[in-house]
Steps between C-alpha positions, in 0.01 A plus 500: 500500500399832349299696766290661228396155375430382855255785555367482143569865416678677215846645555360853466216438750437785742503472879121464527491212250781318679332542839164383366656192338682411821190539717301274266767229510554540876131437567513189282820344636528620862582203732222600743247459219658176369562279804689180426617620156879548504499595132283803585743606774795471260313701236410765758866541600602535134241769422579681826867513405407625153276771645765606752736566209258665255328716764832665585571751218875492561528120505273472198715743303816310594339170398394647166858618442630151579691608812313255729314176440146407605618420854669839539852357473767692311566377146819696422866453601432673829234240583517214753823364356665839464405647837608859553353820636204524263363158592507592866304821446279416201156648550625722781452875531803580282402262220314715247422201281807548280719244675750767610627643825862395535661219310679220682838622377447842659419692182223752551161458334371858515687674222793659681413485874733295712372338820590795726333748263186288500492481881536879517222548244264271688573670831414838352182360340366323809651702782781409735410184686127522409318716753809607693626151586854415425584294198529126552811287458673553172327833436154349435168634630178321601268412212155343532453166327278460195135399534414150378178427312310171526153364423292268718192312379225434755151355477187714523405396857850571632482851353153553647570374854877551534772248586876449506656350189857399427667650195783296348759724332686400183816433705317260734458736796155545649301798628197466726250754367198614703204541265259758650128428472349666195817538292423563133643340189815687397549673836859508626627437853822657627723288725746741661862393498449184291653633181857530377787563744630851559859611448742636757257449786195632315156343568356218294238579239140381519322209337196601293263205464223534241205275585320319218155379610365194319134512393240294690243274329211641711595839641596825332591829661336842460688738728469342845182315404501136394257405222373148437247370246257264676286255297144455633219279377184634341301395806742677738486815289118506478410391854810614690733278703788483744819376333861457608752736341882470508695807612871565549434455873294178472147400402194698621123476447336750266130580461394516136187721482195376304481609134878544470638528150832428333730793568342581837775604743481419870751618761666311785621777729860485621582184303742665260855631539574717804176703541358386167200278431423196288266562210299198384376522141219254430484289187175309440572154361223299330471123552723300268255210462141487378236648732161417339298645789685830479462508123128431525456773761685759294305406187174596672636789703421862417725739697325794672792719395535455125773764458731413209847440655661593165319827445809712562726314259618705204508348153280202592 
């Protein structure tokens, strides 16, 4: 299937748009957030494969030119059926995205350089043996593997408290990723040596894992503080009360001072992320049913403070 259609983006979409579309879909279909739903897992694998292709500028360009399909497989005569040198080294350090290095029949692909000339040119460009080491077998030299880019969706509490999560790659392999406490949405983790293989004894590249944090129905983050809106009754707001409040670390008791108003912010020290706090924003909720006694009291009540609460509104 077309990777652009899978991610719901136009063919001329920029990198930011593609990443944003993937993160939105990853949060919606990630297996950890959809337990017992195999269709979500299958969808997640499809969009991950699409993102892996479109987030790589070289692979995206080759797909747009029709040189590879949506799975990354070659589409031309030098593809899986044709074999040959190019298929073995597609996407490698000598593949400039034009499908050319050396053809299978030995003809050169660099406008007049034969293989020996190219080796000599590369040696002069990079230095003999890379850092004084001798060249490897066949005249090659060590090259570091390419970095691989992935995205991992986690829930809000996992991001706040930290955990280990398993990332399933498009090819079925898995990576165990340690999520540090307090990681932010969009932050990337680097896993050393878990990227593409090196050449001629060179080290593997790294895996760069971008973490997408799903929103929480109760909590929101402000820096390292956690903010929650807490409904309180009219009686609790007027007279004060002790009420139980959920936090990312478990429920705690909170003292609501007398004469609290909607919008009043109270702080639970050390109940946020790392050294942050939890901020509790009160919301006064009136009774949903009829309260004739309360209505009768208010009808005969004259407040001592008769300040107009709307006096500062403009255009009223």
